[in-house]
C-alpha positions in Angstrom: 0.0 0.0 0.0 1.4 3.4 -1.0 2.3 5.7 1.9 2.8 8.8 -0.2 1.9 10.4 -3.5 5.1 11.4 -5.2 5.0 15.2 -6.1 8.3 15.3 -8.0 9.1 14.3 -11.5 12.7 13.0 -11.0 13.2 12.5 -14.7 12.5 16.2 -15.4 14.8 17.3 -12.5 17.6 15.2 -13.8 17.9 17.5 -16.8 19.2 20.2 -14.5 22.1 18.1 -13.3 24.8 17.9 -16.0 26.7 14.9 -14.5 23.5 12.8 -14.7 23.6 12.8 -18.5 27.1 11.3 -18.5 27.8 7.8 -19.9 29.9 5.3 -17.9 31.1 2.1 -19.5 28.7 2.8 -22.4 25.6 3.2 -20.3 24.0 6.3 -18.8 25.0 6.8 -15.2 22.7 5.8 -12.4 23.9 7.8 -9.4 22.9 6.2 -6.1 25.5 7.7 -3.7 24.0 11.0 -2.6 24.5 10.2 1.1 28.2 10.6 0.4 27.8 13.7 -1.9 24.9 15.0 -4.0 25.1 16.2 -7.6 24.9 19.9 -8.4 22.3 21.6 -10.5 23.2 24.1 -13.2 22.1 27.0 -11.1 24.7 26.2 -8.5 27.5 25.7 -11.0 26.5 29.0 -12.8 26.4 31.0 -9.5 30.0 29.9 -8.6 31.2 30.5 -12.2 29.6 33.9 -12.2 31.5 34.9 -9.0 34.8 33.9 -10.4 34.1 35.6 -13.8 32.5 38.8 -12.6 33.2 39.7 -8.9 36.2 37.6 -7.9 37.6 39.5 -4.9 37.9 39.1 -1.1 35.0 40.0 1.2 34.5 42.3 4.2 37.6 44.3 3.5 37.6 46.0 0.1 35.5 49.2 -0.5 35.6 49.0 -4.3 32.5 47.8 -6.2 33.2 44.2 -6.9 34.5 43.6 -3.3 31.2 45.0 -2.0 29.2 42.9 -4.4 31.1 39.8 -3.3 30.4 40.6 0.3 26.8 41.2 -0.4 26.3 37.9 -2.2 28.0 36.0 0.6 25.9 37.6 3.2 22.7 37.0 1.1 23.7 33.3 1.2 23.9 33.5 5.0 20.5 35.0 5.2 19.1 32.3 2.9 20.6 29.7 5.2 19.2 31.4 8.3 15.7 31.2 6.8 16.2 27.7 5.5 16.8 26.3 9.0 14.7 28.7 10.9 17.5 30.4 12.9 16.6 33.6 14.7 19.6 35.6 13.4 22.2 35.5 10.7 24.7 35.8 13.6 23.8 32.2 14.4 25.0 30.9 11.0 28.7 30.0 11.0 30.3 28.9 7.7 32.8 26.1 8.1 34.6 23.9 5.5 32.3 21.0 6.3 30.2 19.4 9.1 33.2 17.6 10.5 34.9 21.0 11.2 31.6 22.3 12.6 31.3 19.4 15.1 34.9 19.7 16.0 34.4 23.4 16.6 31.7 22.7 19.2 33.7 19.9 20.9 37.0 21.9 21.0 35.7 25.4 21.7 32.6 24.8 23.8 33.8 21.5 25.2 37.2 22.8 26.4 35.6 25.8 28.0 32.8 24.0 29.7 33.8 20.4 30.4 36.0 19.0 33.2 37.2 15.5 34.2 34.3 13.2 34.9 31.7 15.2 32.9 29.4 13.1 30.8 28.7 13.3 27.1 26.0 11.1 25.7 26.2 9.8 22.1 24.5 7.0 20.2 25.7 3.7 18.7 24.8 5.0 15.2 27.0 8.0 15.1 29.4 9.0 12.3 33.1 9.1 13.2 32.9 12.9 13.0 30.6 12.9 16.1 32.7 10.3 18.0 36.4 11.1 17.5 36.3 14.7 18.8 34.8 13.4 22.0 37.3 10.7 22.3 40.0 13.4 22.0 38.4 15.2 25.0 38.4 11.9 26.9 42.1 11.7 26.4 42.8 15.4 27.0 40.3 16.2 29.8 39.0 12.9 31.1 35.4 13.3 30.2 33.2 10.2 30.1 31.1 8.9 27.3 27.7 7.1 27.5 25.9 5.5 24.6 22.3 5.2 23.6 21.8 1.7 22.3 19.7 0.5 19.3 16.8 -1.8 19.0 16.5 -4.8 16.6 15.4 -2.5 13.7 18.1 0.0 14.1 16.1 2.7 16.0 17.3 4.4 19.1 16.3 2.5 22.3 15.2 5.3 24.5 14.1 3.1 27.4 16.9 4.3 29.7 17.3 7.8 28.2 16.7 9.7 31.4 19.2 7.5 33.2 21.8 8.0 30.5 21.3 11.8 30.6 21.4 12.0 34.4 24.2 14.4 35.3 25.3 14.7 31.6 26.5 18.0 30.2 26.1 17.2 26.5 23.9 15.1 24.2 25.3 14.8 20.7 23.4 12.7 18.2 22.6 12.4 14.5 19.2 13.3 13.2 19.4 10.5 10.6 21.8 7.6 10.3 24.0 7.5 7.2 24.0 3.7 7.5 20.6 2.7 8.7 18.5 5.5 7.3 16.9 5.8 10.7 15.2 9.2 11.4 15.6 10.0 15.0 13.0 11.7 17.3 15.2 14.8 17.7 12.7 16.9 19.7 12.2 14.1 22.2 16.0 13.9 22.6 16.6 17.7 22.9 13.7 18.0 25.4 15.2 15.3 27.5 18.6 16.8 27.3 17.3 20.2 28.4 15.4 18.7 31.3 18.7 17.1 32.4 20.6 20.3 32.1 22.6 19.2 29.0 23.1 21.0 25.8 22.1 19.3 22.5 24.3 19.0 19.4 22.6 17.6 16.3 24.4 16.1 13.3 22.1 17.1 10.5 24.2 16.0 7.5 21.6 13.4 6.3 18.5 15.2 7.5 18.8 18.8 6.5 19.1 18.0 2.7 16.1 15.7 2.8 13.4 17.3 4.9 12.2 20.7 6.2 14.3 21.8 9.1 13.5 24.4 11.8 16.0 24.6 14.6 13.4 26.2 16.9 11.1 23.2 16.4 14.0 20.8 16.9 15.0 22.5 20.1 18.7 22.1 19.1 21.4 24.2 20.7 23.8 23.4 17.8 23.2 21.9 14.4 26.0 20.9 11.9 25.6 20.0 8.3 27.5 20.0 5.0 26.7 21.9 1.7 27.8 19.1 -0.6 25.0 16.8 0.5 22.3 19.3 -0.3 23.1 20.1 -4.0 25.8 22.6 -3.0 29.6 22.5 -3.5 32.2 20.7 -1.5 34.4 22.7 1.0 31.5 24.4 2.7 29.6 23.5 5.9 27.4 25.2 8.4 27.3 25.4 12.1 24.1 26.7 13.7 24.5 27.7 17.3 22.2 29.6 19.7 23.6 33.1 19.8 24.1 33.2 23.6 26.2 30.0 23.4 28.3 31.2 20.5 28.9 34.5 22.3 30.2 32.7 25.3 32.5 30.4 23.4 36.2 31.2 22.8 37.2 31.4 19.1 38.2 28.2 17.4 40.9 29.5 15.0 42.9 32.7 15.2 43.8 35.1 12.4 42.3 37.6 10.0 38.5 38.4 10.1 37.9 36.9 13.5 39.5 39.8 15.3 38.3 43.3 16.2 41.7 44.4 17.5 45.1 42.9 17.9 47.7 44.4 20.3 51.1 43.3 21.6 49.4 42.2 24.8 46.4 40.4 23.3 43.4 40.6 21.1 39.6 41.1 21.1 37.3 39.1 18.9 35.0 40.2 16.2 31.2 40.1 16.4 29.3 36.9 15.5 29.3 35.2 13.1 32.8 36.4 12.0 34.3 35.5 15.4 34.4 31.9 14.1 35.3 32.6 10.5 39.1 33.2 10.6 40.9 33.9 7.3 39.5 34.2 3.8 36.3 32.2 3.7 35.3 29.9 0.8 33.5 32.7 -0.9 32.5 30.9 -4.1 31.4 27.9 -2.1 29.2 30.0 0.1 27.6 31.6 -2.9 27.1 28.2 -4.4 25.5 27.0 -1.2 23.1 29.9 -1.3 22.2 29.0 -4.9 21.5 25.4 -3.7 19.2 26.7 -1.0 17.3 28.7 -3.5 17.0 25.6 -5.8 15.8 23.5 -2.9 13.3 26.2 -1.9 12.0 26.1 -5.5 11.4 22.4 -5.3 10.0 22.6 -1.7 11.4 20.6 1.1 8.1 19.0 1.9 8.0 17.8 -1.7 11.6 16.5 -1.3 10.6 14.4 1.7 7.4 13.1 0.1 9.4 12.1 -2.9 11.9 10.2 -0.8 9.2 8.4 1.2 7.6 7.2 -2.1 11.0 6.2 -3.5 12.0 4.5 -0.3 8.9 2.4 -0.3 9.5 1.5 -3.9 13.1 0.6 -3.3 12.5 -1.7 -0.3 9.5 -3.4 -1.9 11.3 -3.9 -5.3 14.5 -5.3 -3.8 12.6 -7.6 -1.4 10.3 -8.8 -4.2 13.2 -9.4 -6.6 15.7 -11.1 -4.1 13.8 -12.2 -1.0 16.2 -13.6 1.6 19.2 -13.0 -0.7 19.2 -9.4 0.4 19.2 -7.8 3.8 18.5 -4.1 4.1 19.6 -2.7 7.4 17.4 -0.3 9.4 13.7 0.3 9.9 11.2 -1.3 7.5 8.8 1.6 7.4 9.5 4.3 4.9 8.0 6.8 7.3 10.8 6.1 9.9 13.7 6.3 7.5 15.4 8.3 4.8 16.5 7.1 1.4 19.6 5.3 2.5 19.8 1.5 2.0 22.8 -0.3 3.4 22.5 -3.9 2.4 24.1 -7.4 2.4 23.6 -9.4 -0.8 24.2 -13.1 -1.6 27.0 -13.2 1.0 29.2 -11.2 -1.4 31.8 -8.7 -0.3 30.5 -5.1 -0.6 33.4 -4.0 -2.6 32.8 -6.8 -5.1 29.2 -5.7 -5.4 30.1 -2.1 -5.9 32.7 -3.0 -8.6 30.3 -5.1 -10.6 27.5 -2.6 -10.3 29.9 0.0 -11.6 30.2 -2.0 -14.8 26.5 -1.4 -15.2 27.0 2.3 -14.6 25.3 2.1 -11.1 27.2 4.0 -8.5 26.8 2.8 -4.9 29.1 3.1 -1.9 30.9 0.2 -0.2 32.6 0.3 3.1 32.1 1.0 6.8 30.6 4.5 6.0 32.6 6.2 8.8 30.6 4.3 11.3 32.9 1.5 12.5 31.3 1.1 16.0 27.9 0.6 14.4 29.4 -2.0 12.0 30.8 -3.9 14.9 27.4 -3.9 16.6 25.8 -5.2 13.4 28.4 -8.0 13.3 29.8 -7.0 9.8 32.8 -5.2 8.5 31.1 -3.3 5.7 28.0 -2.9 3.6 27.1 -1.8 0.1 25.0 1.3 0.3 22.6 2.9 -2.2 21.2 6.3 -1.4 18.7 8.4 -3.3 17.9 12.1 -3.6 15.5 14.4 -5.3 16.8 13.7 -8.8 16.4 9.9 -8.6 13.3 8.0 -9.8 12.0 4.5 -10.0 13.9 3.8 -13.2 17.1 4.2 -11.1 15.9 1.6 -8.6 15.0 -0.8 -11.4 18.5 -0.3 -12.8 20.0 -1.1 -9.4 17.8 -4.3 -9.2 18.8 -5.4 -12.7 22.5 -4.8 -11.9 22.3 -6.7 -8.6 20.7 -9.6 -10.6 23.6 -9.5 -12.9 26.0 -9.3 -10.0 24.6 -12.5 -8.4 24.8 -14.3 -11.8 28.4 -13.2 -12.3 29.5 -14.7 -9.0 27.7 -18.0 -9.5 29.4 -18.7 -12.9 
């Protein structure tokens, strides 16, 4: 039974993404690795090209015309991002090079200023390495303690003992959506529990922000980190949202140009937000490209993006199960309403890298590996999975191509 009416014509949208018209091994490419990085529409490519061709200059310093135009376009992009995630102020939007840097910024800046030996940080078993390693670094440096939210049999967070896990904790840092299981977590439930316990909440939004409408006020998040390259924007640009009062109280993460108001022989004073956390020349073209990506996604409509992925997720799960039965195991929740369009799977007992290589011969691009989630892999009892992931430009024909290529893969290894 269908759970959603698909409002998006993926075939029409594909025409706006130049790479999706490319042939690979004599066949038109089927790109199913958007959880790693998304493709870019022409509007994003054109916005970045226009910057370099017409207003290439540094920002916030020059008073000549093209410098002022570049500054204006960068700050327009910041305003677009503010509205896209429902922040109260543009001062709460910090541009970073990626979500990994954003998460490290919170751990290193807020964490070092506010955590002491024995303080507790609560994570989950489905976290990406970028939301684990920075905290392990503080375990080594400061002596903080880590607690872990476990998973149930379907790959959902087991919140049975959440209040106990949060008792006395200073931080809850969790993903909004697993990049392995596709599980969409109950973020507001988690942030409310954290606030009740006196802890701040940090949300990894890399897989959620590109795929569903996001409002940080509704989420109750103190910090939210995500990357531009997973939401039709360029690589090399990420975003940290932080509540203004928390950012104001944090020490700067990096020192140098732009983040200072004054430098003296005996010290320095920091610039206002958001520039306090944007030391040095920023990735100007990438910020402008991300702004264009936000405009493009707004044109599609984030509710439409989510509805499209629910429909495509249902089609993917039903198609693969009908075609292959017990030969395939898709990790994560079975309901399309509880997950995003990420499908990590085991197939025919084959090694994920073998699957990926044979699929590539059929022009189908999927990821193979541990997906920067080794603790989760160990809990699942596996070393790696193959992973297909969909986005707004995918359609049922792509899933049919995946199924046909998997059929050929199974046949190849039984010869």
